[in-house]
C-alpha positions in Angstrom: -11.3 -42.0 -57.4 -8.6 -39.4 -57.0 -11.1 -37.0 -55.3 -12.1 -39.8 -52.9 -8.5 -40.5 -52.0 -7.8 -36.8 -51.5 -10.9 -36.6 -49.3 -9.8 -39.5 -47.2 -6.3 -38.0 -46.8 -7.8 -34.6 -45.8 -10.0 -36.3 -43.2 -7.0 -38.1 -41.8 -5.0 -34.9 -41.5 -7.9 -33.2 -39.7 -8.2 -36.1 -37.3 -4.5 -36.0 -36.5 -4.6 -32.2 -36.0 -7.6 -32.6 -33.7 -5.8 -35.2 -31.6 -2.7 -33.0 -31.4 -4.9 -30.3 -30.1 -5.3 -32.3 -26.9 -1.8 -31.2 -26.0 -1.4 -28.1 -28.1 -1.8 -24.8 -26.2 -0.5 -23.3 -23.0 0.5 -25.4 -20.0 2.0 -24.5 -16.6 3.7 -26.4 -13.8 6.0 -26.0 -10.8 9.5 -27.5 -10.3 10.5 -28.4 -6.8 14.1 -27.4 -6.5 14.1 -28.1 -2.7 15.5 -24.6 -1.9 12.7 -23.0 -3.9 9.7 -23.6 -6.2 10.0 -22.5 -9.8 7.0 -21.9 -12.0 7.3 -22.8 -15.7 4.9 -22.1 -18.6 5.1 -24.0 -21.9 3.5 -22.9 -25.1 2.9 -25.7 -27.7 1.4 -23.9 -30.7 3.0 -25.1 -33.9 6.4 -24.2 -32.4 7.3 -24.3 -28.8 8.4 -21.7 -26.2 9.1 -21.7 -22.5 8.5 -19.0 -19.9 10.1 -18.9 -16.5 8.0 -16.1 -14.9 9.7 -16.4 -11.5 13.0 -15.5 -13.2 11.5 -12.9 -15.5 12.3 -14.9 -18.6 9.8 -15.2 -21.5 9.7 -16.8 -24.9 12.7 -19.2 -24.5 12.8 -20.9 -28.0 12.2 -24.6 -28.1 12.2 -27.4 -30.6 9.5 -30.0 -30.8 10.9 -33.5 -31.1 7.5 -35.2 -30.8 4.0 -34.0 -30.4 0.8 -36.1 -30.7 -2.5 -36.4 -28.9 -0.9 -38.1 -25.9 2.8 -37.2 -25.8 5.2 -34.3 -26.0 9.0 -34.2 -26.3 10.7 -30.8 -26.5 14.2 -29.3 -26.2 15.4 -25.8 -25.2 19.0 -25.6 -26.5 19.7 -22.1 -25.2 19.3 -23.3 -21.6 20.4 -26.9 -22.1 17.0 -28.3 -21.0 14.4 -30.8 -22.3 10.9 -31.8 -21.3 9.0 -35.0 -22.1 5.7 -36.1 -20.8 2.5 -38.0 -21.4 -1.1 -36.8 -21.2 -2.9 -38.5 -18.2 -6.2 -37.5 -16.7 -6.0 -34.0 -18.3 -2.5 -33.3 -17.1 0.9 -33.8 -18.8 3.0 -35.9 -16.4 6.7 -35.8 -17.3 10.3 -35.0 -16.6 12.3 -31.8 -16.9 16.0 -32.3 -17.5 18.7 -29.7 -17.3 22.5 -29.9 -16.7 22.3 -33.6 -15.9 19.6 -33.3 -13.4 16.1 -34.9 -13.8 13.1 -33.5 -12.0 9.5 -34.6 -12.1 7.2 -32.0 -13.6 3.4 -32.1 -14.0 1.7 -29.5 -16.2 -1.9 -28.2 -16.0 -3.6 -26.6 -18.9 -3.6 -22.8 -19.1 -1.5 -19.8 -18.1 -0.1 -19.4 -14.6 -2.6 -17.5 -12.5 -1.4 -15.9 -9.3 -3.7 -14.5 -6.7 -3.0 -10.7 -6.3 -5.9 -9.4 -4.4 -4.7 -5.8 -4.2 -4.4 -5.3 -8.0 -7.0 -2.6 -8.9 -10.0 -3.8 -10.9 -12.4 -1.5 -12.9 -14.6 0.3 -12.6 -12.4 2.9 -11.0 -13.8 5.9 -9.0 -11.2 8.2 -10.7 -9.9 9.2 -14.1 -6.9 7.7 -15.9 -5.3 9.2 -19.0 -2.6 7.8 -21.2 0.1 10.4 -21.7 3.6 10.9 -23.0 6.4 13.3 -22.2 9.8 13.7 -23.7 13.4 13.9 -22.5 14.7 16.0 -25.5 18.3 15.7 -24.4 18.2 11.9 -24.6 15.7 11.8 -27.5 13.5 9.6 -25.3 9.7 9.5 -25.1 8.2 8.2 -21.9 4.7 6.8 -22.0 2.7 6.6 -18.8 -0.6 6.7 -17.0 -1.8 9.9 -15.3 -4.3 9.1 -12.5 -6.6 11.9 -11.4 -9.0 11.7 -8.4 -12.7 12.5 -8.9 -13.4 16.2 -9.0 -9.7 16.9 -8.9 -9.9 20.4 -10.4 -12.1 21.5 -7.5 -9.6 20.5 -4.8 -7.7 23.3 -3.0 -4.5 21.2 -2.8 -3.9 19.6 -6.2 -1.0 17.3 -5.4 0.6 14.9 -7.8 3.3 12.3 -7.4 5.7 11.1 -10.1 6.6 7.4 -9.5 10.1 6.1 -10.4 10.9 2.4 -10.5 13.8 0.4 -9.1 16.7 -1.1 -11.0 16.1 -3.2 -14.1 13.8 -2.4 -16.9 10.2 -2.3 -15.6 6.8 -1.1 -16.8 4.8 1.8 -15.3 3.3 -0.6 -12.7 6.8 -1.7 -11.6 5.4 -5.2 -12.3 7.2 -8.2 -10.8 5.8 -11.7 -10.4 2.3 -10.3 -11.4 2.6 -7.8 -8.5 1.9 -4.2 -9.6 2.9 -2.1 -6.7 2.8 1.3 -8.5 -0.7 0.5 -9.8 -1.8 -0.3 -6.2 -0.2 2.9 -4.9 -1.8 5.0 -7.6 -5.2 3.5 -6.8 -4.8 4.1 -3.1 -3.7 7.7 -3.5 -6.4 8.6 -6.0 -9.1 7.4 -3.7 -7.7 9.9 -1.2 -7.5 12.9 -3.5 -3.8 12.6 -4.6 -2.9 12.4 -8.3 0.0 10.4 -9.7 1.9 9.7 -12.9 3.7 6.4 -13.5 5.6 5.6 -16.7 7.4 2.8 -18.5 11.2 2.9 -18.1 13.0 4.2 -21.2 13.4 1.6 -23.8 10.7 -0.6 -22.3 7.0 -1.0 -22.8 5.7 1.9 -24.8 8.7 4.2 -23.9 11.6 4.8 -26.2 15.2 5.8 -25.8 18.7 4.4 -25.4 18.9 2.1 -22.4 22.1 0.2 -23.2 24.2 3.1 -22.1 21.9 4.6 -19.6 22.8 5.1 -15.9 20.9 6.2 -12.8 21.8 9.8 -13.8 20.1 9.3 -17.2 17.0 7.9 -15.5 17.0 11.0 -13.2 17.0 13.1 -16.4 13.9 11.2 -17.6 12.2 11.8 -14.2 13.0 15.5 -14.3 11.3 15.7 -17.7 8.3 14.1 -16.1 8.4 16.7 -13.3 8.5 19.5 -15.9 5.5 17.9 -17.7 3.5 17.9 -14.5 4.4 21.4 -13.6 3.0 22.5 -17.0 -0.5 21.3 -15.9 -2.9 22.2 -13.1 -1.0 20.9 -10.2 -0.1 23.1 -7.2 2.4 20.7 -5.7 4.6 18.1 -7.5 6.5 15.4 -5.6 8.3 12.2 -6.4 8.0 8.7 -5.1 11.0 6.5 -5.9 11.6 2.8 -5.0 15.1 1.4 -4.5 17.2 3.0 -7.4 14.2 5.2 -7.9 14.9 6.6 -4.4 18.4 7.6 -5.6 16.7 9.4 -8.6 14.4 11.1 -6.1 17.3 12.5 -4.1 19.1 13.6 -7.2 16.1 15.7 -8.1 15.7 16.8 -4.5 19.3 18.2 -4.6 18.4 20.2 -7.7 15.3 21.6 -5.9 13.2 20.2 -8.7 10.5 18.6 -6.5 8.3 19.8 -3.6 8.5 16.6 -1.6 10.0 13.1 -1.7 8.7 9.6 -0.7 11.8 7.3 -0.7 10.9 3.6 -0.6 14.0 1.5 0.3 16.3 4.1 -1.1 20.1 3.7 -0.9 21.8 5.9 1.7 25.4 4.5 1.2 27.8 4.1 -1.8 26.9 1.5 -4.4 29.8 -0.8 -3.9 29.3 -0.9 -0.1 25.6 -1.6 -0.6 26.5 -4.5 -2.8 28.8 -6.0 -0.2 26.0 -5.7 2.4 23.5 -7.2 0.1 25.7 -10.1 -0.8 26.5 -10.9 2.8 22.8 -10.7 3.8 21.9 -13.2 1.0 24.8 -15.5 1.9 23.7 -15.5 5.5 20.1 -16.4 4.5 21.5 -19.4 2.5 23.4 -20.6 5.5 26.8 -19.7 4.1 29.5 -17.6 5.8 28.9 -13.8 5.3 32.5 -12.8 4.7 32.4 -10.7 1.6 34.6 -7.6 1.9 34.8 -4.5 -0.1 38.2 -5.5 -1.4 36.9 -8.9 -2.6 33.9 -7.2 -4.2 36.3 -4.8 -6.0 38.4 -7.7 -7.2 35.3 -9.5 -8.5 34.1 -6.4 -10.3 37.5 -6.0 -12.0 37.3 -9.5 -13.4 33.9 -9.1 -14.8 32.6 -7.4 -17.9 30.4 -4.5 -16.8 28.2 -1.9 -18.4 27.7 1.9 -17.9 24.8 1.4 -15.5 26.8 -1.0 -13.3 29.9 1.2 -13.3 27.9 4.3 -12.3 25.9 2.4 -9.7 29.0 1.0 -7.8 30.7 4.4 -7.8 27.7 6.6 -6.9 27.5 7.9 -3.4 24.2 9.4 -2.5 25.5 11.4 0.5 25.9 14.7 -1.3 22.4 14.6 -2.9 20.7 13.6 0.3 22.5 16.3 2.2 21.5 18.9 -0.4 17.8 17.9 -0.3 15.8 20.6 1.4 12.2 19.6 0.6 10.2 17.4 3.0 11.2 13.7 2.8 9.4 10.5 4.0 12.0 7.6 3.9 10.8 4.1 4.5 12.4 0.7 4.8 11.4 -2.8 5.8 13.3 -4.5 8.6 13.6 -7.7 6.5 14.9 -5.8 3.4 18.0 -7.8 2.2 18.6 -5.7 -0.9 18.8 -2.2 0.8 19.5 -2.9 4.4 17.8 -0.4 6.8 20.5 -0.6 9.5 22.9 1.3 7.2 20.8 2.9 4.5 17.8 4.3 6.4 20.0 5.4 9.3 22.3 7.2 6.9 19.4 9.0 5.3 18.0 10.0 8.7 21.3 11.4 9.9 22.0 13.3 6.7 18.5 14.9 6.7 18.7 15.7 10.4 22.1 17.3 10.1 21.6 19.4 6.9 17.9 20.3 6.9 15.9 23.0 8.7 14.3 22.0 12.0 11.0 23.1 10.5 11.2 20.8 7.5 8.7 17.8 8.0 11.1 15.0 7.4 10.2 11.5 8.6 11.8 8.1 8.5 10.3 4.8 9.4 11.3 1.1 9.6 8.5 -1.4 9.3 8.9 -4.7 11.2 8.6 -7.8 9.1 8.5 -6.2 5.7 10.8 -7.0 2.8 12.3 -4.9 0.0 8.9 -4.8 -1.8 7.2 -3.8 1.5 5.4 -7.2 1.7 4.9 -9.0 5.0 7.6 -11.7 4.7 9.3 -14.5 6.7 13.0 -14.1 5.8 13.1 -11.2 3.3 14.7 -13.5 0.7 14.0 -12.5 -2.9 12.7 -16.1 -3.5 9.7 -15.2 -1.3 8.5 -12.3 -3.5 6.4 -14.4 -6.0 4.8 -16.6 -3.3 3.5 -13.8 -1.2 0.0 -12.7 -2.3 0.2 -9.2 -0.7 1.6 -6.6 -3.1 2.3 -3.9 -0.5 1.5 -3.5 3.1 -1.7 -1.6 3.9 0.1 0.3 6.7 2.7 1.6 4.2 0.0 2.7 1.8 -1.8 4.5 4.6 1.3 6.2 6.0 2.3 7.4 2.5 -1.1 8.9 1.8 -1.4 10.5 5.3 2.1 12.0 5.1 1.5 13.5 1.7 -2.0 14.7 2.8 -0.6 16.4 5.8 2.0 18.5 3.9 1.3 22.2 4.2 
């Protein structure tokens, strides 16, 4: 009799588990915040976690209050949010609550899938190698992908580009909202005979090193280690492509005569605190608010906030001296809708500094692209909230111009 009872209990437990599986797993949905759409991804697997991919947040810990075959009720204490919903016609129809606000949210089964048509897909007509190089001074090991065009060893001009990401920890593809701009650039260049090396930022992905105290100058030291690594190989010409903060890194190495050429994508041309004032006013204007931030107000705000070494360096760093000291060929690009590094001041400053301090025979070039944002996507306003909704990763015109400019270097 005891065996029969145990068998019945076991059968009941299996049945309950099977029913719970109707909701268990990964679900995604989109909150309508009126000013923007916000994608959320829930994982109901024994425990519960929440991802907000549009905000770069993953694994927010949750607590399951109730979970059965037709209903889920979960809380996320760290962000003061809850979600409750019922299974209906294969979807979870429910309500997301946060900070006293209730918003309808319908979840569909599965991970969030975004359409990114430019992301390279195998098989590739070129070779990729997983490599590492070290910045011994910082005790950092940088892991990356070396992309080599087909029959690269036979080319007369064996050119390679080191890619450096913008601010914030990023992987070697500079991945953001499932966009992988550096992977797209590497693919485009390789198909046109140009090699590249892209790497995970220190302390991120497969790279190691202290990042808590790192500044732009430290990231420049990492990049310089990458340049030395490439010069130890078969390359006849070694350049650098930097995006945003990576553009500052590029000019730091240009001033040290460490590279043979520079491609600067949305690189700062003015002092950090001034750039922040411009950026803030541009974003205020986009949101319909008065754009009245001044440098004095910015300084007062900074003095009241707890900062870190990176921020302190960024606000005080003026790229003028490094840009002026750069003698190698430079191609500097900006989008007209860039609201993070505004072309009117930054690209113009770079142009004037290069024109004033470089030889007339140095093939410098600057270009502003109409309708492109900070990521060089075709955009409507240039607001950062558009990035994840745009399917294009990077403008084909920009890709073409970069490849042609590098290819035409003598």
